[in-house]
Residue frames as a rotation matrix with the C-alpha (Angstrom) as fourth column:
MET 1
0.592 0.806 0.000 0.00
0.806 -0.592 0.000 0.00
0.000 0.000 -1.000 0.00
SER 2
-0.356 -0.737 0.575 1.35
0.713 -0.612 -0.342 3.43
0.604 0.289 0.743 -0.85
ALA 3
-0.159 0.228 -0.961 1.32
0.782 -0.565 -0.264 6.53
-0.603 -0.793 -0.088 1.32
THR 4
-0.340 0.153 0.928 -0.42
0.724 -0.588 0.362 9.55
0.601 0.795 0.089 -0.20
GLN 5
-0.648 0.133 -0.750 -0.99
0.520 -0.642 -0.563 13.00
-0.556 -0.755 0.347 1.23
ILE 6
-0.523 0.560 0.642 -4.25
0.570 -0.330 0.753 14.67
0.634 0.759 -0.146 0.15
ASP 7
-0.918 0.363 0.159 -6.60
-0.384 -0.715 -0.584 17.39
-0.099 -0.597 0.796 1.37
ILE 8
-0.631 0.746 -0.213 -10.00
0.603 0.644 0.471 15.99
0.489 0.168 -0.856 2.34
ASP 9
-0.171 0.708 0.685 -13.24
-0.420 -0.681 0.599 17.75
0.891 -0.185 0.414 3.27
ASP 10
-0.943 -0.319 0.098 -13.23
-0.209 0.333 -0.919 17.24
0.261 -0.887 -0.381 7.05
GLU 11
-0.359 0.885 0.298 -17.00
-0.803 -0.130 -0.581 17.54
-0.475 -0.448 0.757 7.44
ALA 12
0.417 0.495 -0.763 -17.71
-0.839 0.532 -0.113 15.04
0.350 0.687 0.637 4.66
LEU 13
-0.403 -0.657 -0.637 -15.10
-0.273 0.751 -0.601 12.66
0.873 -0.068 -0.483 6.07
ALA 14
-0.907 0.082 0.414 -16.56
-0.408 0.075 -0.910 12.90
-0.106 -0.994 -0.034 9.58
GLU 15
0.053 0.999 0.000 -20.09
-0.922 0.049 -0.383 12.27
-0.383 0.020 0.924 8.29
ALA 16
0.289 -0.017 -0.957 -18.94
-0.661 0.719 -0.213 9.34
0.692 0.694 0.197 6.16
MET 17
-0.747 -0.618 -0.245 -17.12
-0.216 0.574 -0.790 7.85
0.629 -0.537 -0.563 9.14
ARG 18
-0.645 0.583 0.493 -20.22
-0.647 -0.074 -0.759 8.28
-0.406 -0.809 0.425 11.31
LEU 19
0.336 0.862 -0.380 -22.49
-0.931 0.244 -0.272 6.65
-0.142 0.445 0.884 8.74
SER 20
0.319 -0.273 -0.908 -20.14
-0.505 0.762 -0.406 3.78
0.802 0.588 0.105 7.89
GLY 21
0.993 -0.009 0.119 -18.78
-0.102 0.447 0.889 3.08
-0.062 -0.894 0.443 11.34
ALA 22
0.417 -0.909 0.006 -15.21
0.450 0.200 -0.870 3.45
0.790 0.365 0.492 10.09
ARG 23
0.762 -0.155 -0.629 -12.85
0.613 -0.141 0.777 4.09
-0.209 -0.978 -0.012 13.01
THR 24
-0.151 -0.879 -0.452 -9.99
0.410 -0.472 0.780 5.75
-0.899 -0.068 0.432 11.14
LYS 25
0.294 0.172 -0.940 -9.58
-0.630 -0.705 -0.326 8.12
-0.719 0.688 -0.099 8.21
LYS 26
-0.686 -0.641 -0.344 -7.53
-0.695 0.438 0.571 5.49
-0.215 0.631 -0.746 6.40
GLU 27
-0.741 0.483 0.467 -10.26
0.376 0.874 -0.308 2.89
-0.557 -0.053 -0.829 6.89
MET 28
0.239 0.901 -0.363 -12.87
0.145 -0.403 -0.904 5.33
-0.960 0.164 -0.227 5.58
VAL 29
0.051 -0.285 -0.957 -10.90
-0.861 -0.498 0.102 6.31
-0.505 0.819 -0.271 2.49
ASN 30
-0.906 -0.422 -0.040 -10.16
-0.390 0.794 0.465 2.68
-0.165 0.437 -0.884 1.63
LEU 31
-0.440 0.838 0.324 -13.82
0.484 0.525 -0.701 1.75
-0.757 -0.151 -0.636 2.16
ALA 32
0.362 0.586 -0.725 -14.95
-0.257 -0.685 -0.682 4.60
-0.896 0.433 -0.098 -0.08
LEU 33
-0.349 -0.572 -0.743 -12.50
-0.888 -0.052 0.457 3.57
-0.300 0.819 -0.489 -2.81
ARG 34
-0.957 0.011 0.290 -13.62
0.055 0.988 0.144 -0.07
-0.285 0.154 -0.946 -2.71
GLU 35
-0.100 0.994 0.031 -17.29
0.453 0.073 -0.889 0.94
-0.886 -0.075 -0.458 -2.80
TYR 36
0.197 0.110 -0.974 -16.65
-0.639 -0.739 -0.213 3.30
-0.743 0.665 -0.075 -5.72
VAL 37
-0.744 -0.545 -0.387 -14.92
-0.653 0.467 0.597 0.56
-0.144 0.697 -0.703 -7.72
GLU 38
-0.788 0.499 0.360 -17.74
0.412 0.863 -0.293 -1.91
-0.457 -0.083 -0.886 -6.99
ARG 39
0.162 0.886 -0.435 -20.41
0.119 -0.455 -0.882 0.65
-0.980 0.091 -0.179 -7.97
GLU 40
-0.037 -0.249 -0.968 -18.63
-0.872 -0.465 0.153 1.37
-0.489 0.849 -0.200 -11.26
ARG 41
-0.951 -0.309 0.021 -18.30
-0.270 0.861 0.431 -2.36
-0.151 0.404 -0.902 -12.01
ARG 42
-0.404 0.884 0.234 -22.03
0.557 0.440 -0.704 -2.84
-0.726 -0.154 -0.670 -11.41
SER 43
0.268 0.480 -0.835 -22.77
-0.320 -0.773 -0.547 0.15
-0.909 0.414 -0.053 -13.61
GLU 44
-0.494 -0.532 -0.688 -20.64
-0.835 0.070 0.546 -1.28
-0.242 0.844 -0.479 -16.43
ALA 45
-0.940 0.187 0.284 -22.35
0.205 0.978 0.033 -4.67
-0.272 0.089 -0.958 -16.08
ASN 46
-0.028 0.985 -0.170 -25.78
0.348 -0.150 -0.925 -3.02
-0.937 -0.085 -0.339 -16.19
LEU 47
0.111 0.005 -0.994 -24.78
-0.732 -0.676 -0.085 -1.16
-0.672 0.737 -0.071 -19.34
ARG 48
-0.863 -0.445 -0.239 -23.59
-0.494 0.644 0.584 -4.41
-0.106 0.622 -0.776 -20.98
HIS 49
-0.678 0.678 0.283 -26.90
0.536 0.720 -0.442 -6.10
-0.503 -0.148 -0.851 -20.09
PHE 50
0.168 0.743 -0.648 -28.87
-0.044 -0.651 -0.758 -3.11
-0.985 0.156 -0.077 -21.37
ARG 51
-0.255 -0.340 -0.905 -27.00
-0.884 -0.298 0.361 -3.15
-0.393 0.892 -0.224 -24.68
ALA 52
-0.994 -0.088 0.070 -27.54
-0.061 0.944 0.324 -6.91
-0.095 0.317 -0.944 -25.03
ALA 53
-0.345 0.937 0.046 -31.24
0.506 0.227 -0.832 -6.45
-0.791 -0.264 -0.552 -24.30
GLN 54
0.042 0.327 -0.944 -31.47
-0.551 -0.781 -0.295 -3.89
-0.834 0.532 0.147 -27.10
GLU 55
-0.607 -0.364 -0.706 -30.39
-0.794 0.315 0.520 -6.62
0.033 0.877 -0.480 -29.54
TRP 56
-0.866 0.314 0.388 -32.89
0.126 0.889 -0.440 -9.17
-0.483 -0.333 -0.810 -28.18
ASP 57
-0.458 0.822 -0.340 -36.06
-0.861 -0.315 0.399 -10.03
0.220 0.475 0.852 -30.03
GLU 58
0.024 0.583 0.812 -38.84
-0.774 0.524 -0.354 -12.42
-0.632 -0.620 0.464 -29.06
GLU 59
0.843 0.318 -0.433 -38.85
-0.534 0.589 -0.607 -14.42
0.062 0.743 0.666 -32.29
SER 60
0.027 -0.922 -0.387 -35.15
-0.522 0.317 -0.792 -15.26
0.853 0.223 -0.472 -31.93
PHE 61
-0.478 -0.148 0.866 -35.73
-0.874 0.185 -0.450 -16.20
-0.094 -0.971 -0.218 -28.30
TRP 62
0.442 0.755 0.485 -38.41
-0.666 0.638 -0.386 -18.74
-0.601 -0.153 0.785 -29.19
ARG 63
0.729 -0.281 -0.624 -36.29
-0.437 0.510 -0.741 -20.21
0.526 0.813 0.249 -32.01
LEU 64
-0.372 -0.923 0.100 -33.37
-0.622 0.168 -0.765 -20.64
0.689 -0.347 -0.636 -29.61
HIS 65
-0.263 0.369 0.891 -35.67
-0.881 0.284 -0.378 -22.05
-0.393 -0.885 0.251 -26.93
ALA 66
0.793 0.607 -0.049 -37.12
-0.558 0.692 -0.458 -24.61
-0.244 0.390 0.888 -29.36
ALA 67
0.408 -0.726 -0.554 -33.64
-0.438 0.376 -0.816 -25.56
0.801 0.576 -0.165 -30.59
GLU 68
-0.557 -0.638 0.532 -32.43
-0.756 0.123 -0.643 -26.11
0.345 -0.760 -0.551 -27.02
LYS 69
-0.016 0.655 0.756 -35.48
-0.761 0.482 -0.434 -28.26
-0.648 -0.582 0.491 -26.26
GLY 70
-0.870 -0.369 0.327 -34.97
-0.069 0.748 0.660 -30.24
-0.488 0.552 -0.676 -29.45
THR 71
-0.001 0.955 0.296 -38.36
0.558 0.247 -0.792 -29.30
-0.830 0.164 -0.533 -30.84
ALA 72
0.041 -0.029 -0.999 -37.13
-0.549 -0.836 0.002 -27.11
-0.835 0.548 -0.050 -33.69
């Protein structure tokens, strides 16, 4: 882990620590970073699913369904 010196909004940090239960500034910053990364990953996954859904059509679904069941 690297050491970094940054200026942080003290009021926002205190409120975040209160809400999260984080005991130290370091714990809070690391928690916030991990949550940000997870939120962005979920957002990217949602976008991929949305784009895939835009290409979906019911007729193709039923053809694929029938083929998988062996009734096509």
